[in-house]
N, C-alpha and C positions, 0 to 999 in steps of 0.2 A: 647402697652407694651413701656417702655421708652427705649430710643437711647444708655443707661448706659448698657444695658443686656451684659453680658459677655459669653465668649466662655463656662464657666461650666456651664451654662443654656442650652449651645445646643454646645453638644462635636460633635468633628470632626467624621464620620463615618470611622470606621476601614477598611484599605485597605482589597479587596479580594484578594484571593490567592487559588493556590491548597495545602491543606496541611500548617502545622505549618511552615515549612521552606521556602514555597511560602509567607506566609502572611510574613514572617520576612524579607524576601528579595525584598517587594516592595518598602517600603521605600526607603532603600539604594540605590536602583536602580532608583527610582524617583530624590533622591539626586544627584546621578552621571549625570543622564540625564540632569538635570537642569545645570548645570556646563557646559555640552557640548553644550547645547543651547546658554547660554551665550558667549562662544568661538564662536560660528557661528555665532552671532550678529556682530560680530567684522570685519573690513576690512580684506582682499580687498574684502570680500561678501557684499552686498549693503542688508544684512538682519538684519538692525536694530533692526525691529520691532520683531523680535524673543526675544529681551530681555525680552520683558513684559511677554508671555507664561512662560519663564523659570523663572523668579521671582512669578508667579502664581503656578508655578508646585513647586517650591522650598518651597512658603508658605504650600504647602499640605502636604509636607514631614515633615515641622517644626511644623505646629499647632498643641498645645496641648501636645507634648512630652516632658519628661522629660529633664533637663539641660544635663545631661549626652551622653543621645541619640542626643540633638541638636548638641553637642559639635562633635559627629562622623558623624552624618549626614553632617554637614558643611562642616567638612573636605574633605568626597568625592566629595561634588560639588564643593569644592576649587580646588581639584584636578583635577576634571574633566573639569573645567574652564581653569586652568593654565597651566598644563601641556601641551596641545596643543598650548595653545596661545604664551609661552614662549620657544618652542622648539627651535628657533634661536638662545638661548644662548649657545647651545652645537654643533652649526654648526662645528666650526672646532677646537673644545677643547674636544670632544666626549659627552657620557650623564651625568657623574657624576655632573658638574655644573649645568646644565641643571635641572635634577632631585633634585638635592639638593635646587635650589634656588624655583622651585615649589613645594617642599614639605613644605618649610619654610614658603614661603608667605599664603601657603594655610591653615597656621594654624591662621591667623588674618582672615581668612573667617570662620574658624571654630567656632573662639571666637564669632565673629558677627552672627553666625546664632544660638549660643547658648544662646546668650542675644536676639534674635527674639523668639526663643521657649520660654523664659522668659517672654515676654513682650505677647503673642499671646494669653495670656485668659483675655487682660485688656480690658475693653471698647476702643474702637476705635484704636485697636491693629495695622492696617496696618499703620497709624501714627507713632505709638511709633517703629514698626519694621523697616519701611523705616529708620527713623532717626538712627536707631542703626545700618544699614547697612554703614551709610554715618560716623557714629564714628568709626566703622573698617576701612574704607577707611583712614579717617584723621588718625589713628593711623599708617597705613602701610605706609604713605606717610612721615613718620618722623623717625620710628626706624625700624631695627639699622642701624647702620651707614648712618643716613641721611635719610634713608626711600626708598621706592621703589614704587612710584605711578603708574607704568603700570598697564595698567587691570582697571585702575577706569570706572566705566561703562559711565562716560561720553564721554571716549574716543573712544567707540564705536557709537556714535550717531551723527557723521558728517553728515549723511545723513537723519535724523531721523526728524519727526514732533517736537520733544522736543528741537531741537538745541536753537531755540531764546531764550530760559531759560538761555543759558551761558551767554547771556548780561546781565542778570538781576542778577543774582545771584553766576555765575561762574559756575566751575564744580560739586562743593557739591549741587548746588540748580538742574543742570540737572540731575544729578545722581538720586537725591532724588527723582525726578518726574518719573523717569522712574521706582522704586523700588515701590513707592505708587501706581501707576497705576496696576503694577503687584501684588500686595498684594491685590489692591480693586477688582481685576480680579476673584482672589480665592475666596474672602470673598463673592462677588455677587454670584459666582456658588454654593457655600456651603449654602447660604441661599437659593437659589432655591432648592437644594436637600433637605435639611429640610423641607421644604414648601411641596415638594412632598410628604414626609413620614409622617409628622405631621399634614399636613393641615392647619397650620397656618403660617403668613408670617407678623413677627414684622415689621412694617414700619419705625419704627426709625434706627433699625440697618440696615435693608436692605437700608434706603436713605444713610446711612453713607457709607456703601459699595460702592454703586454708584458714589457718591461723590468722591470717592478715586479715581475711574478711570477716570471720566469725567474732574475733577477739574483741574489735570495736563496737560490734553490736551486742554482745554479751555485757560488756562494760557499760554500756548505756543502760542497759536493764539493770543492773547491778546497783548504780548509783541513782535509781529512780528514788529511794528515800531521801536522799540530799534535797528533792524537789518540795517543797513545802511551802502550803498557802495557809497554813494554821495564825490565828491572832496572837502573837506572844505579847504584847504590850497593847492589847486591847484594840481597838478600831475607831477609825477616823472616817467624819463622813466628808468629803469633797467634792467641788466643784469646778468643773473648767470650763472656761467661756471661749467659745468660738464666735467672733464677731463678724467673719466674712470681710472682704475687700471690695472697694466699688468696681474695681476692673483688673485683669489678670496682668500679669507682666512688670517688667521693674517701673513702669509708669505709674504702679499702684500709691506709688512714695509721695507723687504730688499730690495727692488728697488724703494726705497724712490725718488732718482732721476728720475727714469721714470715718477711718480707718480707728481712731480714739472713739468717736460718737458712736459707731456700730460695737465696740464692746462695753462702753459705758450703758449704753440703751439695754444690750440682751442682759447685763448683771441686772441693773433695774427693775426687766421683766421677771426674772428669777426671783428677786425680792417681793415683788407681788405674787408670783407663784407661791413663795414659801408662807407670805402673810395670810395666802387663800388657803392653806393648807394642802396644794396639790404636791409638792415635794417636800422631803424633809429639809430641816435649816443645815446649811452646810457647817463645818468647822472653820473651813477657811476656803477662799476662792483663789484661782490659780489665772491669771490671764496670759495669752501666749507673747513670745517675742516679738518686739516691735509692735505692740496693740496699741504705743502710743511713741511715735517719731517724733511728737513733740516735747521737746524737754520740759518737764513741769516744774524742775526748779527754775528755771528762767522764764517761763511762761504764764504768769499768771491765770489766765483763761482755761490751759489745758488743767493745771494744777486743781483747778474747780470742778471740771466736768469729772475727773477722776474721784476727789473728795466726795462730791455728792453722791457718785455711784456705791463707792465704798461703803458710805454713810446709811445708805439704802438697804444694802445686804448686811451691814452690823457685824462683818466678820472681817479679821484679817486678810488681805487680799495682794497677791504679787503681781506687780504690773511691768511688764516688758518696755524698755523705755529706750530712746536714744539721748544720751547726754552728751551737750555739745559745749565744753569748757572755753570760757574766753580764749585758751591758749592750750597749744597741746592736741592732742589726738582725741577723738571721739569715744566713747565709750558705750558698747551694747550692754545695757544696765538692768537687773532685775530688781524692781522696790519693792519692800515689805510694806506696804502701806497699810496703819493701822485706822478703823473708824473714828477714833478720839483724838488720836495724835498724829495722823498725817503719816508721811514717811519716815521710816524708824530704823531700816536696815537697808544696805545694798549690797548686791552682787555684780562684778563686773565678767563679762565673759574672759574666760583666760585664753581661750584657743579661737583667734579668729581667722576668718577662712581668708587664704589668698586669694587674690583674682575675684573675691568678692565683696570683703569689709576692707581689705586694704592692697593695693597693687605693687608688688614687688617688681622692681626693673621699670618702672613706668616708662620710661623714653622709649626702652625697647620694645616694650609690648605693645604701646601706641602703634608702632608701625604695622602691627598685625592689623589693629581693631582699634578703631576710634572710642569704641563702648567702655576703654578703661576709664575714660574721663567723667563716666556717670559717678564713679566714685570720687567725686571732687575731694574729699577729705578722708583722710586714713582713719580705720579705727585702731585703736590700742589697746593691748590685751591687759587685764586684770591679775593678780599675783596671790588671790586669796581664795580657799576653798569655799563655796557657797553652801550653808548650811542656816536656815532660818528657822528660827522656833515660831511656829504658827499655832495658838492656841494650845500648846502643851507639846505640840509635834513637831519632831525634828525633822523637816524635810529638805534633802537634798536637792541643789539645783544643776542642772546639766545643760545649757542652754544650746539647742538646735545640734549644729556640726560637732559640737563636741561629744556627743553620745559616741561618735563613731571611735572615739579614741579611750583604749582599756582605761590608763591610769585616771582619765578626767570623771570617770562613773566612779570608779574605787575609790577615790578620794573622799567623796561624800559619804559613802558608807562608813569607812574607817574613822570619820570626823564624828560620827554618831548619827546619820541620816536613818530615820525609819522609814520613810519613804521616800522616792525619787521623783522629782520633775523633770520632763523634759519638754519645756517651752519652745515653741518652733514657728517659723515663718516659711511657710511654701508657697507664698502666692507668685512668687517670682518666675516658678517655675511650672505654672499653669496645671493643665489636668495630666501631667507625666506620670509615671510610676513613681518618681522621687517620694513621693509621700509616703508611699506603701513599702518601699525597702527601709527609709527611715523608723516605720513603725515597728518591723520586722527586729531592726535592732534593738529598739527598747524591748521589744519581747524576750531576746535572749540577754540582754540585762537583768531584765526580771528575775529570768532563773538564776544566772550567773550570781547574784546579789542575794537573792531571797528575798526582794522588796517589790511592793506594788509599786507600779511607774505610771504615773499620770502624764499625758502627753497633750498640752492644750496648744493649739495649733490656729493661727489667724483665718486659715480658710478651707482647713481640713488637710487628712483625715485624724481629728482629734480622737483620743482613746483613755479607757482606763484597763489598764493591764493588772491582774493579779501577780502574785511573786511565782505562781506556776508556768507563766507566759500565757496563760486565757485571758482573752480581749472579752469583758464583760460588757463595755459599753463602747460603742463609738459612732462618729457623727458620718454626715455624707459631705461629699467635697462641696465647695464655697456654697455653705447654707449656714447662717446663724444659728448655732443653736447653744444648748448649754447642757452639760453631763453632770447628773449628781448622783454618787455613789458611796456606800460605805468600803472602806476598804481594811484590809488589817495591817497592824503595824509590828514592824519584826525589829529585833536587834541582834540575834545572834548573827555570826558569820560563817558563812560557807568556804568549804576549803578553797575556791575560787580566790575568794576574798582575802582569806589569811595568806593565801601563797603570794597573789600578786603577780609579778612580772616572773616569778622562778619557774612557772612551768614551760614559758617561751625559751627564755633563757636553757632549759635543758636541752629543749628540742632543738635550739639554735647549736648546741654543744655536739649534740649529735650526728646533725649535718655538718658540721664541721670536721666532725671524725671521721665521717664518710668521704668527703671531700680530700681530707688530708691522706686517708688511703689511697684513693686513688692517685694522688700530688706522686706519695711515696713510691708507688708501683712503678709510674711514667720515670720516675727518676733513676730507679734501678734496673729499669728495663734500656733505659737510653746508657747507663754506664757500661751495661751487659753488651750492648753492640758495641759501643767505640772498645771495648775489651776485644771483643770479635774481631773487629776491623784492623786492629793493631798487632793482634797476635797472627792474623792473615797477612798482615804485611811483612812480617818480619820472616813466616815461615816461607812465604811466598817469593822470596827474594832471591834471584838468580846468584 
């Protein structure tokens, strides 16, 4: 039988259950469980492989169902995934923002699953379905308010066998491979069940199903040579400072001077350790985002504290500061601080966080949570790519939330970065899993662009990551520390860096092709029914 046989020829078996209510709840339960399995596949758990059976289970719930059912089942899967994944967003502001964010973002997953249900009757449906999932991720990464890519499937694969695919086509190709493998696993199992029931096993469709499983895995091993941690441009010794904060939660900002003093003190301690020969002298030092929430341009005392610490270590230091101009919006800024000349260059965060650094629709949002007024003055975005020349090393700057966005990281590499720094502030989110989820993003970015990545964080987990995604040093949470490591510098570009957004665009076009095929088939079927009704009306007239 031809490989183009559709699922109309071989319908999915009806789910079993005790009585009509049991049968009705099996698929919704399966959809919610698929979402939970996706959550469990994310860090800090090393269970990346759970994503494959999660998508196999999701395929079982969606295969052959009507669009409305696909939408509802997808929403349940989205809630099962995002409610536990994003619980950190309500760490210090209560459940309303967390529940609202998860509920809104789950709508994107619901729409993607409706599309998957639509294409599930097409030939080669695992291919179309996996592309539709990536279409949903692409939309979620862009709208509303600039998008929210947190929870892209690729970010759960930092420990997985699929990771090398990030160097080939970035997060879209990596995520597509995981979803395709899961859908192929379900289709293979479905074919085996049908064979047992009917005694026939069409070779073409079974081969296609098996290829959907084995091609992504084989491709991941085939592109392993793209993952390289060799030092093309020599090495640099870098230090990352984690000063810690006085207390957890949003109110740590009320002790801004203590946060600044902590980072200055740990830097001066590092200088003493270097002088004593306990650790090698770094070429440059990286402080985290918000390490000085006091504007050193406007506050002479803060400037003196920073200048004293930088002079003590004696090398260029990147300081995360909040800049408060007399007029206009605040700036989340990274300052290159030279021990002899003081501040010499700046980078303003380009992708500021909605509802964290600025409040869209403030008066409306206040109806649901008074915590919006904690952000009394909105931050504004910068418009220039951040690359600092630190003692001869080109360092790309990606501030915290920006690491979730493909273009924000890629821009630094295409502008010459030999190493990437992701200064972050996770103190607001306490001891939640947020910091581990963000660290996994940085590991994926390291492989995607073939660069060492250094993650200095106010309160943990700070880390040094090699270009192959391996974490060679990291800190404990809420512990003052300084990481000093020699890292390779690289200037070559991976295929993912060269291709940029093209792999995602191709997958979006594939998804559009599958959905267009379904829409065209529906139009033809409707016209056919209308033609039959018209004919019946004429021939049946008395």
